[in-house]
ChimeraX commands (.cxc) that place a marker at each C-alpha (Angstrom):
marker #1 position -16.71,-64.64,56.07 radius 0.5
marker #1 position -13.24,-64.12,54.85 radius 0.5
marker #1 position -13.94,-65.08,51.46 radius 0.5
marker #1 position -17.29,-62.73,51.19 radius 0.5
marker #1 position -15.25,-59.77,52.46 radius 0.5
marker #1 position -12.67,-60.34,50.23 radius 0.5
marker #1 position -15.02,-60.50,47.38 radius 0.5
marker #1 position -16.46,-57.03,48.51 radius 0.5
marker #1 position -13.18,-55.84,48.73 radius 0.5
marker #1 position -12.16,-56.74,44.82 radius 0.5
marker #1 position -15.63,-55.53,43.65 radius 0.5
marker #1 position -14.90,-52.13,45.66 radius 0.5
marker #1 position -11.45,-51.74,43.95 radius 0.5
marker #1 position -13.03,-52.40,40.59 radius 0.5
marker #1 position -15.43,-50.45,40.94 radius 0.5
marker #1 position -13.05,-47.73,42.49 radius 0.5
marker #1 position -10.85,-48.16,39.51 radius 0.5
marker #1 position -13.85,-48.16,36.65 radius 0.5
marker #1 position -14.88,-44.51,38.38 radius 0.5
marker #1 position -11.35,-43.23,37.89 radius 0.5
marker #1 position -11.19,-44.42,34.38 radius 0.5
marker #1 position -14.40,-43.01,33.57 radius 0.5
marker #1 position -13.35,-39.68,34.80 radius 0.5
marker #1 position -10.10,-39.60,32.94 radius 0.5
marker #1 position -12.52,-40.46,29.54 radius 0.5
marker #1 position -14.84,-37.73,30.56 radius 0.5
marker #1 position -12.07,-35.06,30.77 radius 0.5
marker #1 position -10.82,-36.17,27.09 radius 0.5
marker #1 position -14.20,-36.20,25.72 radius 0.5
marker #1 position -15.04,-32.83,27.15 radius 0.5
marker #1 position -11.90,-30.62,27.59 radius 0.5
marker #1 position -11.75,-27.47,29.08 radius 0.5
marker #1 position -11.48,-24.05,27.41 radius 0.5
marker #1 position -8.59,-23.42,25.49 radius 0.5
marker #1 position -6.34,-20.11,25.29 radius 0.5
marker #1 position -7.33,-18.54,21.85 radius 0.5
marker #1 position -4.91,-15.98,20.08 radius 0.5
marker #1 position -5.40,-12.42,20.53 radius 0.5
marker #1 position -7.16,-10.78,17.80 radius 0.5
marker #1 position -5.68,-7.60,16.70 radius 0.5
marker #1 position -6.69,-7.05,12.97 radius 0.5
marker #1 position -9.01,-4.46,14.19 radius 0.5
marker #1 position -6.05,-2.20,15.05 radius 0.5
marker #1 position -5.07,0.40,12.14 radius 0.5
marker #1 position -1.98,-0.69,10.26 radius 0.5
marker #1 position 0.96,1.74,11.13 radius 0.5
marker #1 position 3.87,2.21,8.45 radius 0.5
marker #1 position 7.41,2.95,9.01 radius 0.5
marker #1 position 7.86,6.11,7.50 radius 0.5
marker #1 position 10.32,8.63,6.14 radius 0.5
marker #1 position 10.09,12.62,5.89 radius 0.5
marker #1 position 10.18,13.44,2.18 radius 0.5
marker #1 position 10.20,17.02,0.55 radius 0.5
marker #1 position 6.82,17.78,-1.19 radius 0.5
marker #1 position 6.47,19.59,-4.45 radius 0.5
marker #1 position 3.58,20.67,-6.50 radius 0.5
marker #1 position 3.17,20.91,-10.43 radius 0.5
marker #1 position 0.11,22.06,-12.16 radius 0.5
marker #1 position -1.45,21.34,-15.39 radius 0.5
marker #1 position -4.68,22.85,-14.54 radius 0.5
marker #1 position -5.79,26.60,-15.47 radius 0.5
marker #1 position -6.43,27.26,-11.67 radius 0.5
marker #1 position -3.91,28.59,-8.99 radius 0.5
marker #1 position -3.68,25.61,-5.97 radius 0.5
marker #1 position -3.29,27.53,-2.70 radius 0.5
marker #1 position -2.21,24.62,-0.68 radius 0.5
marker #1 position -2.75,20.67,-0.68 radius 0.5
marker #1 position -2.60,17.88,1.69 radius 0.5
marker #1 position -2.30,14.01,1.99 radius 0.5
marker #1 position -3.82,11.59,4.73 radius 0.5
marker #1 position -3.41,7.99,4.84 radius 0.5
marker #1 position -5.65,5.66,6.76 radius 0.5
marker #1 position -5.87,6.77,10.68 radius 0.5
marker #1 position -3.35,5.63,12.63 radius 0.5
marker #1 position -0.88,5.05,10.00 radius 0.5
marker #1 position 1.41,7.73,10.20 radius 0.5
marker #1 position 0.94,8.96,6.68 radius 0.5
marker #1 position 0.32,12.38,6.46 radius 0.5
marker #1 position 1.89,15.58,4.60 radius 0.5
marker #1 position 1.12,18.56,2.49 radius 0.5
marker #1 position 2.86,20.98,-0.31 radius 0.5
marker #1 position 3.21,24.33,-1.53 radius 0.5
marker #1 position 0.99,26.45,-3.46 radius 0.5
marker #1 position 1.36,26.71,-7.25 radius 0.5
marker #1 position 0.14,28.94,-10.40 radius 0.5
marker #1 position -2.18,28.03,-13.20 radius 0.5
marker #1 position -0.46,26.23,-15.84 radius 0.5
marker #1 position 1.61,28.36,-18.47 radius 0.5
marker #1 position 0.82,29.78,-21.62 radius 0.5
marker #1 position 2.79,27.39,-23.39 radius 0.5
marker #1 position 1.09,24.41,-21.47 radius 0.5
marker #1 position 3.87,23.84,-19.62 radius 0.5
marker #1 position 3.12,23.02,-15.81 radius 0.5
marker #1 position 3.88,25.64,-13.29 radius 0.5
marker #1 position 5.78,24.74,-9.99 radius 0.5
marker #1 position 8.33,22.13,-9.69 radius 0.5
marker #1 position 10.41,24.68,-7.80 radius 0.5
marker #1 position 9.26,25.54,-4.12 radius 0.5
marker #1 position 9.27,22.71,-1.80 radius 0.5
marker #1 position 8.11,22.12,1.74 radius 0.5
marker #1 position 9.09,19.89,4.42 radius 0.5
marker #1 position 8.08,17.30,5.22 radius 0.5
marker #1 position 5.48,14.49,4.29 radius 0.5
marker #1 position 5.34,11.43,5.96 radius 0.5
marker #1 position 5.65,8.29,3.69 radius 0.5
marker #1 position 6.16,4.71,4.07 radius 0.5
marker #1 position 9.88,4.12,3.75 radius 0.5
marker #1 position 8.99,1.10,1.34 radius 0.5
marker #1 position 6.24,0.93,-1.15 radius 0.5
marker #1 position 2.87,-0.29,0.24 radius 0.5
marker #1 position 0.51,-1.80,-2.41 radius 0.5
marker #1 position -2.39,-1.55,0.04 radius 0.5
marker #1 position -1.86,2.45,0.94 radius 0.5
marker #1 position -4.49,4.70,-0.09 radius 0.5
marker #1 position -4.52,8.39,0.38 radius 0.5
marker #1 position -7.12,11.28,0.66 radius 0.5
marker #1 position -5.73,14.21,-1.14 radius 0.5
marker #1 position -7.45,17.73,-0.45 radius 0.5
marker #1 position -6.47,21.13,-1.97 radius 0.5
marker #1 position -7.85,24.52,-1.91 radius 0.5
marker #1 position -8.38,26.00,-5.59 radius 0.5
marker #1 position -9.09,29.29,-6.77 radius 0.5
marker #1 position -11.25,29.15,-9.74 radius 0.5
marker #1 position -12.29,32.62,-9.95 radius 0.5
marker #1 position -8.90,34.52,-9.65 radius 0.5
marker #1 position -10.65,37.83,-8.65 radius 0.5
marker #1 position -8.63,38.49,-5.54 radius 0.5
marker #1 position -11.61,38.31,-3.44 radius 0.5
marker #1 position -13.15,34.63,-3.65 radius 0.5
marker #1 position -10.91,32.73,-0.94 radius 0.5
marker #1 position -11.71,29.41,-3.31 radius 0.5
marker #1 position -12.87,26.16,-3.02 radius 0.5
marker #1 position -11.85,23.02,-1.39 radius 0.5
marker #1 position -11.58,19.54,-3.05 radius 0.5
marker #1 position -10.78,16.26,-2.38 radius 0.5
marker #1 position -10.05,12.85,-3.90 radius 0.5
marker #1 position -10.35,9.64,-1.85 radius 0.5
marker #1 position -8.49,6.06,-2.47 radius 0.5
marker #1 position -5.57,7.88,-4.01 radius 0.5
marker #1 position -2.83,5.12,-4.78 radius 0.5
marker #1 position 1.34,5.71,-5.21 radius 0.5
marker #1 position 2.80,3.90,-8.02 radius 0.5
marker #1 position 5.40,1.59,-6.85 radius 0.5
marker #1 position 8.48,3.36,-6.01 radius 0.5
marker #1 position 12.23,2.41,-5.04 radius 0.5
marker #1 position 13.34,4.45,-2.34 radius 0.5
marker #1 position 13.05,8.46,-1.97 radius 0.5
marker #1 position 15.33,10.22,-4.56 radius 0.5
marker #1 position 13.19,13.19,-5.37 radius 0.5
marker #1 position 10.68,13.60,-2.94 radius 0.5
marker #1 position 6.91,13.64,-2.86 radius 0.5
marker #1 position 4.82,15.03,-5.95 radius 0.5
marker #1 position 1.40,16.17,-6.37 radius 0.5
marker #1 position 0.44,16.50,-9.92 radius 0.5
marker #1 position -2.85,18.50,-10.69 radius 0.5
marker #1 position -4.60,18.07,-14.03 radius 0.5
marker #1 position -7.41,19.58,-15.71 radius 0.5
marker #1 position -11.00,18.49,-14.54 radius 0.5
marker #1 position -9.90,18.74,-10.90 radius 0.5
marker #1 position -7.89,15.56,-11.04 radius 0.5
marker #1 position -4.77,14.66,-9.44 radius 0.5
marker #1 position -1.86,12.23,-9.23 radius 0.5
marker #1 position 0.39,11.53,-6.24 radius 0.5
marker #1 position 4.14,10.05,-7.01 radius 0.5
marker #1 position 7.50,9.53,-5.13 radius 0.5
marker #1 position 10.36,10.60,-7.11 radius 0.5
marker #1 position 12.61,7.74,-7.26 radius 0.5
marker #1 position 15.17,8.66,-9.70 radius 0.5
marker #1 position 13.94,5.93,-12.33 radius 0.5
marker #1 position 13.66,8.36,-15.50 radius 0.5
marker #1 position 10.72,7.67,-17.78 radius 0.5
marker #1 position 8.98,5.48,-14.94 radius 0.5
marker #1 position 5.71,5.95,-13.26 radius 0.5
marker #1 position 7.30,8.18,-10.79 radius 0.5
marker #1 position 9.11,10.69,-12.92 radius 0.5
marker #1 position 7.81,13.98,-12.35 radius 0.5
marker #1 position 9.33,15.09,-15.61 radius 0.5
marker #1 position 6.35,13.24,-17.69 radius 0.5
marker #1 position 2.84,14.52,-18.01 radius 0.5
marker #1 position 0.56,11.80,-17.04 radius 0.5
marker #1 position -1.44,10.10,-19.56 radius 0.5
marker #1 position -4.97,10.66,-19.32 radius 0.5
marker #1 position -5.38,6.87,-19.40 radius 0.5
marker #1 position -2.78,6.83,-16.10 radius 0.5
marker #1 position -4.75,4.35,-13.59 radius 0.5
marker #1 position -3.12,6.59,-10.58 radius 0.5
marker #1 position -4.88,9.68,-11.66 radius 0.5
marker #1 position -7.71,10.19,-9.19 radius 0.5
marker #1 position -10.89,12.36,-9.76 radius 0.5
marker #1 position -11.42,15.16,-7.19 radius 0.5
marker #1 position -15.03,16.27,-6.07 radius 0.5
marker #1 position -16.26,19.31,-4.22 radius 0.5
marker #1 position -15.18,18.93,-0.37 radius 0.5
marker #1 position -18.50,19.77,1.26 radius 0.5
marker #1 position -17.60,19.01,4.60 radius 0.5
marker #1 position -14.36,21.27,4.54 radius 0.5
marker #1 position -16.37,23.55,2.72 radius 0.5
marker #1 position -18.84,24.11,5.10 radius 0.5
marker #1 position -16.30,24.13,7.96 radius 0.5
marker #1 position -14.38,27.03,6.36 radius 0.5
marker #1 position -17.45,28.79,5.44 radius 0.5
marker #1 position -16.50,29.16,1.77 radius 0.5
marker #1 position -19.45,27.50,0.01 radius 0.5
marker #1 position -19.73,23.91,-1.39 radius 0.5
marker #1 position -20.96,24.84,-4.98 radius 0.5
marker #1 position -18.76,24.30,-8.17 radius 0.5
marker #1 position -17.66,26.81,-10.54 radius 0.5
marker link #1:1,2 radius 0.2
marker link #1:2,3 radius 0.2
marker link #1:3,4 radius 0.2
marker link #1:4,5 radius 0.2
marker link #1:5,6 radius 0.2
marker link #1:6,7 radius 0.2
marker link #1:7,8 radius 0.2
marker link #1:8,9 radius 0.2
marker link #1:9,10 radius 0.2
marker link #1:10,11 radius 0.2
marker link #1:11,12 radius 0.2
marker link #1:12,13 radius 0.2
marker link #1:13,14 radius 0.2
marker link #1:14,15 radius 0.2
marker link #1:15,16 radius 0.2
marker link #1:16,17 radius 0.2
marker link #1:17,18 radius 0.2
marker link #1:18,19 radius 0.2
marker link #1:19,20 radius 0.2
marker link #1:20,21 radius 0.2
marker link #1:21,22 radius 0.2
marker link #1:22,23 radius 0.2
marker link #1:23,24 radius 0.2
marker link #1:24,25 radius 0.2
marker link #1:25,26 radius 0.2
marker link #1:26,27 radius 0.2
marker link #1:27,28 radius 0.2
marker link #1:28,29 radius 0.2
marker link #1:29,30 radius 0.2
marker link #1:30,31 radius 0.2
marker link #1:31,32 radius 0.2
marker link #1:32,33 radius 0.2
marker link #1:33,34 radius 0.2
marker link #1:34,35 radius 0.2
marker link #1:35,36 radius 0.2
marker link #1:36,37 radius 0.2
marker link #1:37,38 radius 0.2
marker link #1:38,39 radius 0.2
marker link #1:39,40 radius 0.2
marker link #1:40,41 radius 0.2
marker link #1:41,42 radius 0.2
marker link #1:42,43 radius 0.2
marker link #1:43,44 radius 0.2
marker link #1:44,45 radius 0.2
marker link #1:45,46 radius 0.2
marker link #1:46,47 radius 0.2
marker link #1:47,48 radius 0.2
marker link #1:48,49 radius 0.2
marker link #1:49,50 radius 0.2
marker link #1:50,51 radius 0.2
marker link #1:51,52 radius 0.2
marker link #1:52,53 radius 0.2
marker link #1:53,54 radius 0.2
marker link #1:54,55 radius 0.2
marker link #1:55,56 radius 0.2
marker link #1:56,57 radius 0.2
marker link #1:57,58 radius 0.2
marker link #1:58,59 radius 0.2
marker link #1:59,60 radius 0.2
marker link #1:60,61 radius 0.2
marker link #1:61,62 radius 0.2
marker link #1:62,63 radius 0.2
marker link #1:63,64 radius 0.2
marker link #1:64,65 radius 0.2
marker link #1:65,66 radius 0.2
marker link #1:66,67 radius 0.2
marker link #1:67,68 radius 0.2
marker link #1:68,69 radius 0.2
marker link #1:69,70 radius 0.2
marker link #1:70,71 radius 0.2
marker link #1:71,72 radius 0.2
marker link #1:72,73 radius 0.2
marker link #1:73,74 radius 0.2
marker link #1:74,75 radius 0.2
marker link #1:75,76 radius 0.2
marker link #1:76,77 radius 0.2
marker link #1:77,78 radius 0.2
marker link #1:78,79 radius 0.2
marker link #1:79,80 radius 0.2
marker link #1:80,81 radius 0.2
marker link #1:81,82 radius 0.2
marker link #1:82,83 radius 0.2
marker link #1:83,84 radius 0.2
marker link #1:84,85 radius 0.2
marker link #1:85,86 radius 0.2
marker link #1:86,87 radius 0.2
marker link #1:87,88 radius 0.2
marker link #1:88,89 radius 0.2
marker link #1:89,90 radius 0.2
marker link #1:90,91 radius 0.2
marker link #1:91,92 radius 0.2
marker link #1:92,93 radius 0.2
marker link #1:93,94 radius 0.2
marker link #1:94,95 radius 0.2
marker link #1:95,96 radius 0.2
marker link #1:96,97 radius 0.2
marker link #1:97,98 radius 0.2
marker link #1:98,99 radius 0.2
marker link #1:99,100 radius 0.2
marker link #1:100,101 radius 0.2
marker link #1:101,102 radius 0.2
marker link #1:102,103 radius 0.2
marker link #1:103,104 radius 0.2
marker link #1:104,105 radius 0.2
marker link #1:105,106 radius 0.2
marker link #1:106,107 radius 0.2
marker link #1:107,108 radius 0.2
marker link #1:108,109 radius 0.2
marker link #1:109,110 radius 0.2
marker link #1:110,111 radius 0.2
marker link #1:111,112 radius 0.2
marker link #1:112,113 radius 0.2
marker link #1:113,114 radius 0.2
marker link #1:114,115 radius 0.2
marker link #1:115,116 radius 0.2
marker link #1:116,117 radius 0.2
marker link #1:117,118 radius 0.2
marker link #1:118,119 radius 0.2
marker link #1:119,120 radius 0.2
marker link #1:120,121 radius 0.2
marker link #1:121,122 radius 0.2
marker link #1:122,123 radius 0.2
marker link #1:123,124 radius 0.2
marker link #1:124,125 radius 0.2
marker link #1:125,126 radius 0.2
marker link #1:126,127 radius 0.2
marker link #1:127,128 radius 0.2
marker link #1:128,129 radius 0.2
marker link #1:129,130 radius 0.2
marker link #1:130,131 radius 0.2
marker link #1:131,132 radius 0.2
marker link #1:132,133 radius 0.2
marker link #1:133,134 radius 0.2
marker link #1:134,135 radius 0.2
marker link #1:135,136 radius 0.2
marker link #1:136,137 radius 0.2
marker link #1:137,138 radius 0.2
marker link #1:138,139 radius 0.2
marker link #1:139,140 radius 0.2
marker link #1:140,141 radius 0.2
marker link #1:141,142 radius 0.2
marker link #1:142,143 radius 0.2
marker link #1:143,144 radius 0.2
marker link #1:144,145 radius 0.2
marker link #1:145,146 radius 0.2
marker link #1:146,147 radius 0.2
marker link #1:147,148 radius 0.2
marker link #1:148,149 radius 0.2
marker link #1:149,150 radius 0.2
marker link #1:150,151 radius 0.2
marker link #1:151,152 radius 0.2
marker link #1:152,153 radius 0.2
marker link #1:153,154 radius 0.2
marker link #1:154,155 radius 0.2
marker link #1:155,156 radius 0.2
marker link #1:156,157 radius 0.2
marker link #1:157,158 radius 0.2
marker link #1:158,159 radius 0.2
marker link #1:159,160 radius 0.2
marker link #1:160,161 radius 0.2
marker link #1:161,162 radius 0.2
marker link #1:162,163 radius 0.2
marker link #1:163,164 radius 0.2
marker link #1:164,165 radius 0.2
marker link #1:165,166 radius 0.2
marker link #1:166,167 radius 0.2
marker link #1:167,168 radius 0.2
marker link #1:168,169 radius 0.2
marker link #1:169,170 radius 0.2
marker link #1:170,171 radius 0.2
marker link #1:171,172 radius 0.2
marker link #1:172,173 radius 0.2
marker link #1:173,174 radius 0.2
marker link #1:174,175 radius 0.2
marker link #1:175,176 radius 0.2
marker link #1:176,177 radius 0.2
marker link #1:177,178 radius 0.2
marker link #1:178,179 radius 0.2
marker link #1:179,180 radius 0.2
marker link #1:180,181 radius 0.2
marker link #1:181,182 radius 0.2
marker link #1:182,183 radius 0.2
marker link #1:183,184 radius 0.2
marker link #1:184,185 radius 0.2
marker link #1:185,186 radius 0.2
marker link #1:186,187 radius 0.2
marker link #1:187,188 radius 0.2
marker link #1:188,189 radius 0.2
marker link #1:189,190 radius 0.2
marker link #1:190,191 radius 0.2
marker link #1:191,192 radius 0.2
marker link #1:192,193 radius 0.2
marker link #1:193,194 radius 0.2
marker link #1:194,195 radius 0.2
marker link #1:195,196 radius 0.2
marker link #1:196,197 radius 0.2
marker link #1:197,198 radius 0.2
marker link #1:198,199 radius 0.2
marker link #1:199,200 radius 0.2
marker link #1:200,201 radius 0.2
marker link #1:201,202 radius 0.2
marker link #1:202,203 radius 0.2
marker link #1:203,204 radius 0.2
marker link #1:204,205 radius 0.2
marker link #1:205,206 radius 0.2
marker link #1:206,207 radius 0.2
view
């Protein structure tokens, strides 16, 4: 009787140990949910910005009443600049004197930054027509090194615009003293801003 009881006790002990081992193995094969890193990629990128004075140059035959820039929503990049008369009779650009403060631009050049540029242009210049609004999207700024001379909007014939950040590099891509070549990759084509023209009730047709 004692031997039989001892065998039952040993069997029960072995079964308990096996069950415990099986439980451990099951846990190892089927681990519980693990914490996942928080995905914040959907949030807009915000840049460390600095305040830069804004100036305008105009090589086009039209009066530019105002212009503005906007970066992606939430980026903190925004601003605008003063009005400018049409190109001079000797084909030298108008502008370059008056400046406004301030445009908020990344303190360090950002290769992935694109801007939307909007401007109000008077093509009739009859003193009656308020003008038409244009915009250029996905506008990039050439690589700059610091802020030596502010932000510049350069307007060119054919409703085109070029944005630069004067960094003191004479002869470089951000030198406002040089007229951009027609092949310049940073020149952006503008189109009639239908939304803003409707908003301001000034029509949406091109001249």
